[in-house]
C-alpha positions as CSV (number, residue, x, y, z in Angstrom):
1,X,-16.4,31.6,15.5
2,X,-14.5,30.4,18.5
3,X,-11.0,29.3,19.4
4,X,-9.6,27.7,22.6
5,X,-6.4,29.1,23.9
6,X,-4.3,27.4,26.6
7,X,-1.6,28.8,28.8
8,X,1.1,26.1,28.8
9,X,2.6,27.4,32.0
10,X,-0.6,27.4,34.2
11,X,-2.7,24.8,32.3
12,X,-5.6,27.4,32.2
13,X,-7.7,27.8,29.1
14,X,-10.0,30.4,27.7
15,X,-12.5,30.3,24.8
16,X,-12.3,33.4,22.6
17,X,-15.0,34.6,20.2
18,X,-13.3,35.8,17.0
19,X,-14.3,37.2,13.6
20,X,-12.4,37.0,10.3
21,X,-11.4,40.7,10.6
22,X,-10.0,40.4,14.1
23,X,-6.2,40.7,14.3
24,X,-3.7,38.3,16.0
25,X,-2.9,41.2,18.3
26,X,-6.5,41.6,19.4
27,X,-6.8,37.9,20.1
28,X,-3.6,38.0,22.2
29,X,-4.9,41.0,24.2
30,X,-8.2,39.2,24.9
31,X,-6.4,36.1,26.0
32,X,-4.0,37.9,28.3
33,X,-6.9,39.7,29.9
34,X,-9.1,36.6,30.1
35,X,-6.4,34.5,31.8
36,X,-5.3,37.3,34.0
37,X,-1.6,37.1,32.8
38,X,0.9,39.6,34.0
39,X,1.3,42.6,31.7
40,X,5.0,43.0,32.3
41,X,5.8,40.0,30.0
42,X,5.7,39.5,26.3
43,X,3.5,36.7,24.9
44,X,3.0,34.9,21.6
45,X,0.3,32.6,20.4
46,X,1.1,29.2,18.9
47,X,-1.1,27.6,16.3
48,X,-0.2,24.2,14.8
49,X,3.3,24.4,16.1
50,X,4.0,27.8,14.5
51,X,4.6,30.8,16.7
52,X,2.6,33.8,15.9
53,X,5.0,36.5,17.0
54,X,4.9,40.3,17.0
55,X,5.3,40.5,13.2
56,X,1.9,38.7,12.8
57,X,0.0,40.9,15.3
58,X,-1.5,43.2,12.5
59,X,-2.6,40.2,10.5
60,X,-6.2,39.1,10.5
61,X,-7.7,35.8,11.5
62,X,-8.7,35.2,7.9
63,X,-5.2,36.0,6.4
64,X,-3.6,33.7,9.0
65,X,-5.9,30.8,8.2
66,X,-7.3,30.6,11.8
67,X,-10.5,28.6,11.8
68,X,-13.4,27.9,14.1
69,X,-12.5,25.4,16.7
70,X,-8.8,25.8,16.4
71,X,-6.7,25.1,19.5
72,X,-3.9,27.6,20.3
73,X,-1.4,28.0,23.1
74,X,-0.1,31.2,24.6
75,X,3.6,31.3,25.6
76,X,5.7,33.8,27.5
77,X,8.4,35.3,25.3
78,X,11.8,36.5,26.8
79,X,12.2,40.3,26.7
80,X,15.6,41.7,26.0
81,X,18.5,39.4,26.3
82,X,22.0,39.0,27.7
């Protein structure tokens, strides 16, 4: 199956082939590589208005209800904080 992921800051998109046993973390890694995003930032995927943050990275596509043809966004997350 395939999902489309868009970077909201650059308006670039990438299609990603996924399987039900892939994890959210593996999808994120593929998208970061595919879009050539800087590795010194933290990122999250957004699906249906819900942020898929670090706590979801071990979860599978199937357990998260991600379906063929879904549109997702990737957003940069702040690191640290003051």
